N, C-alpha and C positions, 0 to 999 in steps of 0.2 A: 587502811592499816589501823583500824580504830580499836584500841584497848578500851576506849571510853564506852564501848557497847556493853561491857560487862563490869561496870563499876559495882562494888558491893560493900559488904561490911568491913572488909580489911582496909579499903581506901578511906572509908568514913572514920574508922578507928584511928588511923594514922593522922588524918587532918584534925580531928577533934583533940588529939593528944597535943598538937602544936597550939591550938587555940586555948586549950585549958592551961597549958604551960605559959603562954603569953609572949614568947620570944619568936618573932617571925624572921629575924635576920640570921643568916647562917654563921656569922662571925660575932665574937664578943658577947657581952652580957652573961658571962660565965656564971655569976652568982645567982642570976635569976632563973636560969633554964633548968636547974635541978638535974643536970646530966643528960638532957635531951638534945641530941645532935642529929637531926634527920639527914642533912646533907652528907655528913661524915658517914653515917650508916649506909646511905645509898651508894656512896663511893666504894665502900667495902664490899657490898653486894655485887656491884658492877665489876670490881676486880676479879671476883670469883667467877662470875658469869662469863666475862669476856676474856678470862685467862691473861690478864694484863697486870704488870707490876704496879702501874700508877694510873689513877683516874682523877681528873679534875672536872667537877661539875661547873657548868656555865649556864647562861640565861637562855640559850637557843642553839639550834644546830648551826645556824649562820655564824653565831659567835664562836662556836667550836672550831669552825674552819679557819676563821681569822686568827683565833688564839693559837691554834696548832701551827699555822704557818709562821706567825710572829715568834712563837717559842723556839722555832728552829732557825730563826734569823732571816726569813723571807721578807723583803721590803722593797723600797723604791727602786724601780727599774728592773727588778728581777722578773723573769718569765716563769709562769706556772702553766703547764700543759693540762688541759681539761677537755671533757667531751662536749660535743654539740648537743647531746641529749642529757639533760640534767634538770635542775631547778635554778631559777635566776639567782638564788642565793650563792651559787658557786662563784660566778664572776663578781658579784657584789662583795663577797668576803675577800677575794683576792685584791680587788681595786681599792678596798678600804685601807689596805696597807701600802698603797702606791705601787703595787706590783701589776704586771700585765698578764691578763688571761689569754692564753694561746689555745684557741679552739681547734680540735682535730676530729677526724671521722671516728665513728663507732663501727663495730662489726656485728656479727649475728648474735653476740652475747648481749647486745644493746648497751655495751660499755666500751671503753677505750679500745681502739684497734692498735695492737702493739706495733704494727708496721707504720701506722700514721704517727704514733708517738716517736718512733725512731727517726722518722723523716723531719719531725718538727724541732728536734733538739738543736740548740744553738749555744754559743758560749754564755749567753745570758740565762739559760734554763737553770732554775734552782730547784724545781720540784715538778713531779708528775702527780696529778690528783685523779685517781680513779674513783668514779662515782658509781657505787654499787646500786644501780637503779632498780626499782620495782622488785626488791627482795633477792636479787641474784648478783652475780659477780663477773668481773673480767678475767682474762687469762693471767692469773696472778704470777705464775712462774715466769712467763715471758716478760711481764712488766717489771718484775723484780730484777730479772737478768739485765734488762735495759738500764734500769736505774743504777745497779751496781757497776755496770760497764762504764757509765758516764759519771759516776760519783755524785748522783743527785738524789734528792729525797723522794720516797714513795709515800704519799699521803692517801689514806682511804677515807672517802666520804661514805660512810655506811649508814647514813641517816635513815634510809629506807630499807635497811637490810638486817636489822638486829635479829639474831636467831639463825641466820645463815652461816654456813661453815665451808671451809676449803681445806681439804686434806685433814679434816678433824679440828682445824683451828677456827675460832669464831671470826667472821668477817669484822674488820676493823682492827684486828690484832696482828695482822700480817705485815703491814707497812711500818715505816718509822713512826708514824702517828695515825691514829684513827679518830674519826669524828662521828658523833651520834646526835640525833634530834629526838626530843621527847615532847614535841608539840601535840596539839589536840588530836591529830589524825595520824599518829605513828602507832606501831604495834603495841608499844607500851608508852604511856603518856604521863607527863607531869603537868599538863595544861600548857605550859611553856617551859622549855629547858633543853639542855644539851650536855654533852660530855666530850672531853678529849682523853684518849687513852694512849699510853706509850710505855715501852720498857726502858726508855732512856731517862735516867734520873735528871739530867740537866734540862731536857725539854719539859719534864714535869714541873720542876722547880720554877722555870720560866713561866709556864702556863699558870701556875698557882699564884705567882706574884702579879703577872700582867693582867689577869682577869679581875684583880681587886686593887686598882689604883697603884700598883707597885708595892703594896704591903708585903713585908717579908714573913709575916705570921710567926715571928719568934717571940716566945714568952706568952704571958697571960694578960698583958695590958695592951689592948689594941692601940691606944693613944700613944704608947711609947715605941711602937714598931717603926723600923726605918724603911726607906724606900730605895732599894739598890738601883732601880731604873724606873723609867716612866711606865705607867700602866693606865688602864681604863676600867670602867665598871661593867663587867659581864657576869655579875654574881647571880646565882639562883637563890630564891627565898626558901625558908624552911617549909612553908606551905606547899610550894611546888615539889620540893624534894620529898615531902611526906607522901604525896600521891604516887610519885615514882617509886618510892620504897615499897609500897604495897604492890604496885604493878610488876616490878621486876621479879618479885617472888612468884608471880603468876605467868611469867613468860613461857615456861614449858607447856602450861595449859593452853595458852593462846596459840603457840606453834602447832600443837597437836590438832586443834580445831581447824586452823588454816590448812594444814596438810590434808586432812580428811576432806574438806570441802573442795580444795584445789584438785585433788586426785579424781573425785567424781566428775568434775567438769572436764578435766583433761582427757580422761578415758573416753568420755562421750564424744568430744571433738576429734579424737584420734581416729575415729571411724571414717572421717572425711579425707580422702587422699590429697585434696588441694590444701589442707591445713598442715602447716609445719610449725614447730615450736622454737622459741629462742634457745640458743645453745647454752648449756650449762657446762663449763669446763670439767674435764675428768677430775674426780676427787671433790667436786663441789656439790653442795646441797643447798637449795634455795630456802628462804624463810617461808615461802608459800604465801607471801602477802599479796602477790598478783599472779594471774595467769596471763602470759604473753604468748601470742601466736601470730603467724604470718599467713597472709592470703596472696594470691598471685600478683596483684597490682593495686595501685592506689584507688582506682575507680571501684573495683570490687570491694575493697576494704571499706570505703566510705558508704557504699550501699549496705553492707552488712551492719555497720554501726547504726545507720538509720533504721534498718530492719529490727535490730535489737531494741531500739527505743519504742518502736511501734508494738513490739511483742511484750513490752514491760520488763525488759532486761536492762537494769540500770547499771551505773558505775563501770561502763566499758568505754574506752576512749581510743581514738587515733590521734597521735600527737603532732602530725605533720603541720597543722595550722593552729596548734595550741599556743596560747599567749605566754604560758609560764615555763614550759618544759622543753621547747625546741627552738633553735636559733632563728627559724623563719620569721618569727614574730618578735624578735628581740630588737626592734628598731631603736628603743631607748639606749641600748648598748651600742649599736652600729653608728647611731647619730650622736652619741655622747650627750644625751639630754640630762644634764646635771644641774642641781641647784647652786653648785659652787664650781669655780674654775677647776678643770682637770689639768694635771701636770703635763708638761710638754712630753715627758718620757712616755706617759700612758697614751696621750693623744697619738704620738707617732707610732707607738707600739701596736695600736689598734687600727691603723690605716688599712691593714690587710683585709679587714672584714668588709670593706666597701666593695671589693671585687672577688673575694675568695668564694669558691664553690665547694660543696661537700657532697659529691655524688653518692658515695657509699652510705653516708648517713641518710640521705634522701631515699635511697633504695630500701633500707631496712625500716626506717620510721614510716615511710609511706605505706608499707605493706603490713604494719603491725597493729594489732588490737591488744590493748592492755586492760585487763579486767580485775578490779579490786575483789579480794576475797574477804567476805565479812565473817565476823565471829558469831553474829546473832541468828544466822540462818538455822532453821531446823533441817534435818536430813531430807525430809519430804520437799522442803522448799528448794534445796540444792538440786535434787533430781528433777524437779519441775523446771528449774532454771536451765539445767543441762539440756532437757528436751527442747525447750524454746530456742536455745542457742543453736542446736544442731539443725532444727527446722529452718530457722532464719538463714543460716549459712547455705544450706542446700538449696533453698528457694532462690536466693540471689545467684548462686552458681548455675542454676538450671535455666535462668532467664536470659 
């Protein structure tokens, strides 16, 4: 998902503007910065892009998830339902607050199964976190209905899905809170950075204060600000925000390129009867950051991945044994390998992982190949790649 592939004059201009101005911190130093506020400008751009009333920039996508949950009052002993297929940051962000990640199966959207979510709800459930993995989305209507029925939060981790939409609404803007990442390998990047978006004024105010040591940001004298509650440091810098400010203005350009490249590859693979594609719910449109498809079984899938490598087709993965994105390799979570003592509530809350099986997740992840869509490919390179992929898949299926 690399916006960094197309860095240009706009990014350089924004960064040089910060360096020339000399103020790298997003807060304070009003007299020195001569009206330059890159983080504030980026928040305004994101409000418009993501159709959200409030945006709070933070230091990373992981920080965004923790800040979003904290802003809505999620904490010690609360349960947060999350998918088995995500990035390790999901459970890290939940556990940082003393809350308990409750992993449940995914379905053919490669995101939360509404049925699995419904079955996992307990009196301790405070939030459902749908992770819009690989540029697409879950069944948002069903998930929203479940959350409304049980009066629990719906949080969108849209870190991998900026530019995707559901019924015309940007992903991230549908739940009570949305989270984004702008790290180096996201569709638009700040180098490091993230954002919390919401239409709830209280949640926004909480996120604004909590992400900056509890500062209330009232008045023009930072030293005189009060601290309504405890907070931490999840600030973004002006340098990072400057890169993001340039990149967000290029998001439509990036999405158009991704869609073009994605479509060429998908149309080629569609010729193979044994290939099926991840389900995109009715009304949804992917960001086209990844092409995800299924093969008949795990053995065939692994052979195709190997055949891709031999053919020179890079950036295609099966996540079944991936260290970062699927629960099979999350031994540090299952065994609670922590530098500091874990609370009794969390220890007891995660006991289920020692014996819990996730057959539906295994079924979909085992058969899935996920291919990154790059921005820097020429059209000729995409067609060449498509031919290599089709040839590799057919060769494996015929042997």
